[in-house]
N, C-alpha and C positions, 0 to 999 in steps of 0.2 A: 285571380291568377297572380297578379303582381305581389300580393301580400303572402301567398304561398311560396313564391320564389324567395322573398325576403326571409320568411321563417326558416326555409331550408338553408339559405346562406348563413343565417344566424346560428343554426345548429351545427353547420359545418365548421364555422369559425370557433365555436365553443368546443367542439371535438378536437380541432387542431391546437387550441390553447391548452387543453387538458393533455394531449400527447406531448406538447412541448414542456409542460410542467413535469411530466413523468420522466422524460429524457433528461431534463435538468436535474432532477432528484437523483436519478441513476448516475449521472456524471459526478455529482457532488459525493455520493456515497463511494464511488470508485476512487475518487481523489482522496477522500478521507482514509480509505483502507491503504492506499499506497503510501500515504504520509505515515500511517501507523506502521507499516512494514519498514519504512526507513528509520522510524524511531527504534524499532527492534534491532536493526543493524547497528545503530549508534549505541544502543544500550549494552550490547555485548562487546563493543569496542573495535568491531571490524573496520569501521570507517577510519578510526584513529590509526589502526594497524597499517592501513594503506596510505596514510598520510592525507586523508581527505578531511578538509576543514569546512565547517558550515559556511555557506555563501559562495563556495566554488561552483563554477559552471562546468559540470561533467560532460557536457555535450559540445560546446563550442571551443573551449580552451583545450588545445592539443595536449598539453602537458597533463591536464586533469583527465583527459580521455584515457591516458595510459593507467592512471590510478584507478579509474572506474573499471578498466579492463582487468586490472589485478584483483579488485574485489569480486568481479563477476567470476574470474577464474577460481578463486577461493571457494565461492558458492557452488560452482560446477563441480569441483572436486569433492566437496562435502556432500553434495546431492548424489553424486555417483557411488559413494560409500554407503548410502542408506540401503537397508534391506528393502526388497521390492514390496513385501508386505510385512510391516513391523508387527510384533506381537502386542497384545494388550498390556503386558508387563513393561515392555519397552516404551509404549506410548505414555503410560502412566509415569514412568521414570522421567521421561523428557518433560512432561507436563509439570511434575513436581520441581525439577530443576528450574524450569521457567518461572514458576510461582515464586520460588526462593529468590531468584535474581530480581524479579519485579518488586517484591517486598523490600528487599535490600535497597533497591534504587529509590523507592518511595520514602523509606525512612531517612535516607541521605539528602533527599530533595529539599527537605524543609529545615535542614540544619546548616 
C-alpha cells in the first residue's frame, strides 16, 4: 500500500513538473513575441517620434507614462482607420511594405 502511494505521489509530481515546464515555455514564448512587437514599433520609428528612448521606464516614471500614452493614442488612431476586413490585395501590399522595411533595416544593421 505504501509503495502504491509513493508511486502515485511520484506520478503526481512528474505531472506537476511537466505542467510547470509548459507554463514556463508559454510565458517565454509570450515575452519573446512582446519583445518582437516592441522591435517593430522601434523599427518604424514610432518610439523616436514620441521621444521614447531605450531604457526608459514607461510604467513608473510619470513623464514617460505620458509618452507611452501618446504612442498608444497613435496606435489607437491607426487601428481605428483600418478596414474591418482587409482585402487580400491590401494584406499583400502591407506585407510587401513590411518586408522592404525589414530588408532595409537588415542591410543597415551590419554597416
